[in-house]
C-alpha positions in Angstrom: 5.6 14.9 -10.9 2.8 15.4 -14.0 0.1 12.4 -14.7 2.4 11.8 -18.0 5.8 11.3 -16.3 4.4 8.5 -14.0 5.2 5.2 -14.3 2.6 4.5 -12.7 -0.2 6.1 -14.7 1.8 4.5 -17.5 1.3 1.1 -16.3 -2.1 1.6 -16.0 -2.5 3.3 -19.7 -1.0 0.4 -20.5 2.5 1.8 -22.2 4.5 0.7 -19.9 4.5 -3.4 -19.6 3.6 -4.5 -16.9 2.6 -8.3 -14.8 -0.8 -7.5 -14.4 -3.2 -9.1 -12.0 -6.4 -7.6 -11.8 -7.7 -4.5 -13.8 -10.9 -3.0 -12.4 -12.5 -0.2 -13.8 -11.0 1.6 -10.9 -7.9 -0.3 -9.9 -5.0 -2.0 -11.2 -3.2 -4.4 -9.0 0.7 -5.8 -10.9 3.6 -7.5 -9.4 6.4 -5.3 -8.2 9.5 -5.3 -10.1 11.5 -5.5 -6.6 9.6 -7.6 -5.1 10.5 -8.7 -1.0 8.8 -11.9 -1.8 7.8 -12.9 -4.9 4.0 -12.1 -5.5 4.4 -9.1 -3.9 1.6 -6.9 -5.3 1.0 -3.5 -5.9 -2.8 -2.1 -5.8 -2.7 1.5 -7.2 -5.7 4.2 -8.1 -6.4 3.7 -12.1 -6.4 8.1 -11.3 -3.2 9.6 -10.0 -3.6 10.0 -7.0 -0.5 10.8 -4.9 -0.8 10.2 -1.4 -3.1 8.1 0.8 -4.9 11.5 2.1 -5.5 12.4 -1.6 -7.2 9.6 -2.6 -11.3 11.1 -3.5 -13.8 9.5 -0.7 -15.3 7.5 -3.5 -11.6 5.8 -4.7 -11.5 4.6 -1.2 -13.5 1.6 -0.6 -12.6 0.9 -4.8 -9.1 0.1 -4.2 -8.9 -1.1 -0.6 -11.7 -3.8 -2.0 -9.2 -5.0 -4.5 -6.3 -5.0 -1.3 -8.6 -6.9 0.3 -9.1 -9.6 -2.4 -5.4 -9.8 -3.2 -4.6 -10.4 0.4 -7.0 -13.4 0.0 -5.8 -14.5 -3.4 -2.1 -14.5 -2.4 -2.3 -17.7 0.1 -4.7 -19.2 -2.3 -2.3 -18.6 -5.0 1.3 -19.2 -3.5 0.8 -20.9 -0.9 2.3 -18.6 2.1 0.5 -18.3 5.4 -0.6 -14.6 5.0 0.7 -10.8 3.7 1.1 -8.1 5.1 -0.5 -4.9 3.8 1.2 -1.2 3.8 1.2 1.7 2.2 3.4 5.0 2.4 3.3 8.5 2.6 5.6 10.7 0.7 8.9 9.2 3.0 10.0 6.0 1.4 7.5 6.2 -1.6 9.5 5.1 -4.6 7.0 6.2 -7.2 5.0 9.4 -6.8 1.4 7.4 -7.4 -0.6 5.9 -4.1 0.1 2.0 -4.4 -0.6 -0.5 -1.4 1.7 -3.4 -1.1 0.4 -6.4 -0.8 3.3 -9.0 0.0 2.8 -12.6 1.0 4.5 -13.4 4.1 4.8 -16.8 6.0 6.1 -17.7 9.6 10.2 -17.9 9.3 10.1 -16.1 5.7 13.2 -14.4 7.6 11.9 -11.0 6.9 13.2 -9.6 10.3 14.1 -5.8 11.6 12.2 -4.5 8.2 9.7 -2.3 9.9 11.3 1.1 12.9 12.3 -0.2 15.9 9.7 0.1 18.7 10.6 4.2 20.7 8.2 3.4 23.5 5.8 7.0 25.3 8.2 8.3 28.1 5.4 7.4 30.5 0.8 7.8 30.4 1.6 11.6 30.0 2.7 11.1 26.4 0.9 9.1 25.6 -2.5 10.9 27.1 -1.1 14.5 25.1 -0.2 12.8 21.7 -4.3 10.8 22.1 -5.7 14.4 22.9 -3.8 16.2 19.6 -4.5 13.6 17.5 -8.2 13.2 18.7 -8.2 17.4 18.2 -6.5 16.6 14.0 -9.5 14.4 13.8 -11.9 16.9 15.1 -13.0 14.9 18.0 
């Protein structure tokens, strides 16, 4: 998708209306139009970046500092007990522009089974093999 076709780039540019709650030099946060709960925010870099692995190192701190501020603001503003923060990379990413979900959460809010079912390891050997593969990919 070209930058000109990206709805989040259009929101950042002010060409598509949104309920913006935070504007910083590198980051914008706005209400999700299809929220899990009212107050569900999307935090996006102004630059068109598709996934978290694509995010330039110099934008990691600005993006996640904004996420941190939003996560702190949600309980203060909305009376929730906390928040849930998540990022989809390709799978379940409805808009191919990096966006971090910051969602109000409270005990008993009814959100159950939203995450994938847990699939335990077959045993210690599988855990060790998986950990070794990840360490190798991380260069450790």
